N, C-alpha and C positions, 0 to 999 in steps of 0.2 A: 815096412815099406817106406816109412817116412825116413828111416835112416838111409835106405837105398837112394832115395831121392836126394838126400843131402850129400851123399857121396857123389852122386852124379853131378850135382851142382858145383861141388868143390872141384871135381875134375874139369868140368867145363870152365870154371873160373881160372884154373891154372893154365889151361890150354888157350884161353881167350887172349885176344890182342889187347893192347893198352886202352884203347878208347872204349872197347866193349866192357872191360873191367871197370873203367871209370863210370860208365853208364850204369852198371850193376850196383856199384857202390853208392852212387847217387840215389838210385831207386831204393836201396835198402835204407839209406840214411834219411830218406824223405826229402832230399834236396831237389829231386826231379820236379816235384810238385812246386817247390819254391821257385825253381828256375822257370817253370811254365808260367806261374803267376807273375814272376818278375818280368818276364818277356811281355806278357799281356799288359802289365802295369806300365812298362816302358812304352809300349805301343799306344796305350791310352794317353800317357803323358805327352808323347809326340803329337798325337791327334789334338790334345788340349792345347799344346803350344802352337800348333798350326791354326787352330780356331782363335786362340788369343791373338795371334798375329793378324788374322783377318779382322777380328774385332777392333784391334788397335788401328788398323788401316781405315776401317769404317768410322771409328771415332775421330781420326785425323780428318777424314773427308767431311764428317758432320761438323767438326769444329771450323774447318775452312769454310764450309757452306754457311754456317751460322755467322761467321765473321762477315761473309759477303752479304748475307741478309741484313745484318746490322747496318752495314754501309748503305745498302739499298733503302733500309728504313729511314736512315738519316737523310738520304737524298730525297726520298718521298716526302719526308716532313718538310724539308727545305722547299721542295717544289710546291707543296700545298700552301705553305706560307706565302711564297711568291705569287701563286695563282690567286690566293685570297686577296693579296695586295693589288694584283692586276685587276681583279673584278671590282674591287673598291674604287680604284682609279677610273675604270671604265664607267662605273655607275656615276661617279662624281662628274666625269666628262659629259655623259649623257644628260645628267641632271642640269648641268650648266647650259648645254646646248638647248635643252628643253625650255629653260627659263629665258634664254636669249630669243629663241623662236617665239615663245609666248609674248615677250615684250615687243618684238617686231610685229607680231600679229596684232597686238593691242594698238600699236602705233599706226599700223596700216588701217585698222578699223576706225581709229580716231580721224585719220586723214580722209577716209571714205565718208564718214559721217559729216566731216567738215565740208567736203566737196559736195555731198548731197544737200547739205544745208545751204551752201553757197549757190548751188544750182537752183534750189527752191527759191532763194531770195532773188536771184537773177530772173527766174521765171515769173515771179510775182511782179518785179519791176517791169519786165517785158509786157506782161498782161496789162499793168497799169498804163504803160506808155501806149499800148495798142488802143486802150480805151480812150486815152487822151487824144490820140490821132483820130479816132473815130469821132470824138467830140469836135475836134478841130475841123475835120472834113464836113461834119454836119453843120458846124458854124459857118464854114466857108460856103457851103452850098446855100445855106440860108442867106448869108450876106450877098452871095452872087445873085440869088433870086431877088433879094431886096434891091440890089444895085440895078438889076435889070428892070425891075418895076419902077424904081425911082428914076432911072435913066430914061426910060420910055416916057414916064410922066414928065420929067424935066425937059426932055428933048421935045416932047410935044408942046410943052409950055413955051420953051425957048423958040421952037420952030414957029410957033404962032406969033412970037414976038420977033422972029427973024434972027435969032442969035444961035450960033452953033457952039456947043459946049462939049469939051472933052473932060470927062471926070477920071481922075486917077483912082485906081482901085487900091485901097489901103486896108489891109486885114491885120487885126491885132490878135496875136496868138498868146495865150496865157499858159505858161509852163510852171507847174508846181515844183518848187525845189525839193530835193530828196532829204 
């Protein structure tokens, strides 16, 4: 039976078309498996090439983005330096203004103390003069009463003698020098 099968296969092979014979020869020679594996390998290589292309695109994007980030990093560094310098200048300006305001405040406080002291001195002088005026008024009142008493006494005396006398009123006011 095996020989009958071989005869049948030989007959089929002679009656077969060219592409069928080629397929049978490849199958017998084992090249069909090779061709299948080769096709699979080519497909895998094509997929690998496509993935490599995507990876290269991704690497290009990453490199571009990395370069942008480096530039941004430099800009940030420059900004931070400028910001630090700006804050230092602001601090120095605020410190100077604070010192100027402090000096002005001390000057105003000195002026106020001087004015308060001057007002106290003027108040003391005013009080002293008020006392002196009171003393003068008291003295004048006393002199006026004495003059009145003396005048009455003298008038009575002169009237008794027949002489009319007009006495000028002279008051001596003593003012203490400052």
